[in-house]
Every structure is written in structure tokens, then in C-alpha cells.
C-alpha positions, 0 to 999 in steps of 0.5 A: 500500500502506498500513502501520500506524505507531507513534510513541512519545514516549520523553522530550522531544525523542526520539520513536521510530517503527516500522512493525510490519508491516515487520521492522526498520523503526524510526527516531528523531527529535526531534519527532513530525512528524519521526518521521512523515516519517522512518518514511515515508522508511524504509518507502519505502527498505525496499520499494525495496530489496526490489524492487531485490533481486527479493525479496518484501516481508516483511510481517508 
């Protein structure tokens, strides 16, 4: 499954990343590369949680 991610630079050493397709999937990091890595981890964790709870993944 592929998801769209958005990374925004807020200020020096602060980046926010989110996955608009998944409700509540947001991270912050000190670099763009770290934000990209963390949002991927967050997406995987969120999907795994849905699966473990036998819930349908809430994709917008």
C-alpha cells in the first residue's frame, strides 16, 4: 500500500510530517530525512495496530 506524505519545514531544525490519508498520523523531527523515516515508522505502527485490533484501516 502506498500513502501520500507531507513534510513541512516549520523553522530550522523542526520539520513536521503527516500522512493525510491516515487520521492522526503526524510526527516531528529535526531534519527532513528524519521526518521521512519517522512518518514511515508511524504509518507502519498505525496499520499494525489496526490489524492487531481486527479493525479496518481508516483511510481517508
